[in-house]
C-alpha positions in Angstrom: -15.1 -4.4 -32.5 -11.6 -4.8 -33.4 -10.1 -2.9 -36.4 -9.4 -6.3 -38.0 -13.1 -7.3 -37.6 -14.3 -4.0 -38.9 -12.0 -4.3 -41.9 -13.3 -7.8 -42.7 -16.9 -6.8 -42.3 -16.2 -3.6 -44.5 -14.7 -6.0 -47.2 -17.5 -8.3 -47.0 -20.1 -5.7 -47.4 -18.4 -4.1 -50.3 -17.9 -7.4 -52.0 -21.7 -8.1 -51.4 -21.1 -11.4 -50.0 -21.9 -10.7 -46.3 -25.2 -12.1 -45.2 -27.2 -11.0 -42.3 -26.0 -14.0 -40.4 -22.5 -13.2 -41.3 -22.9 -9.7 -39.8 -24.7 -11.1 -36.7 -21.7 -13.7 -36.2 -19.0 -10.9 -36.8 -20.8 -8.6 -34.2 -21.3 -11.5 -31.7 -17.6 -12.5 -32.1 -16.5 -8.8 -31.6 -18.9 -8.5 -28.6 -17.4 -11.7 -27.0 -13.9 -10.4 -27.6 -14.7 -7.0 -26.1 -16.2 -8.8 -23.0 -13.3 -11.1 -22.6 -10.9 -8.1 -22.9 -12.9 -6.3 -20.1 -12.8 -9.3 -18.0 -9.0 -9.7 -18.6 -8.6 -5.9 -17.5 -10.7 -6.4 -14.4 -8.7 -9.4 -13.4 -5.5 -7.6 -14.1 -6.5 -4.8 -11.9 -7.4 -7.0 -9.2 -4.1 -8.8 -9.4 -2.4 -5.5 -9.4 -4.3 -4.5 -6.2 -3.4 -7.8 -4.6 0.2 -7.4 -5.3 0.2 -3.8 -4.0 -1.4 -5.3 -0.7 1.2 -8.0 -0.5 4.0 -5.5 -0.8 2.5 -3.4 1.9 2.3 -6.3 4.1 5.7 -7.5 3.3 7.1 -3.9 4.1 5.2 -4.0 7.4 6.7 -7.4 8.2 10.2 -6.1 7.3 9.7 -3.1 9.5 8.5 -5.2 12.2 11.5 -7.5 12.0 13.8 -4.6 12.0 12.2 -3.3 15.3 12.6 -6.7 16.8 16.2 -6.9 15.9 16.9 -3.4 17.5 15.1 -4.4 20.7 17.1 -7.7 20.7 20.2 -5.9 20.2 19.4 -3.5 23.1 18.4 -6.4 25.3 21.8 -8.1 24.7 23.7 -4.8 25.4 21.6 -4.3 28.7 22.4 -8.1 29.6 26.2 -7.4 29.0 25.8 -4.2 31.3 24.2 -6.2 34.0 26.6 -8.9 33.8 29.5 -6.5 34.0 27.8 -4.9 37.0 27.4 -8.3 38.7 31.0 -9.1 38.0 32.1 -5.9 39.7 30.0 -6.5 42.7 31.2 -10.0 42.9 34.9 -8.8 42.9 34.1 -6.0 45.4 32.4 -8.5 47.8 35.1 -11.3 47.8 37.9 -11.1 50.3 41.3 -10.6 49.2 
């Protein structure tokens, strides 16, 4: 029960104007609010966990992309070295 509901209930009891139905309604409303708050906390926790998993997945994808870029750079460098070697071989093989 929230502090406001408790205060309202106390005032009603002190004033003598609260009926059993009023008390039951106040308790029911407080119980519903508590259940909704609990559900909201559960959903927030699930959302946080999903966000953390999405972050891990994004980090893994970034790492894979970085590795792919390193491999592509290495392949380009190797291609350039092979091209230079082929050019040297061709220059040696052509009569002058």
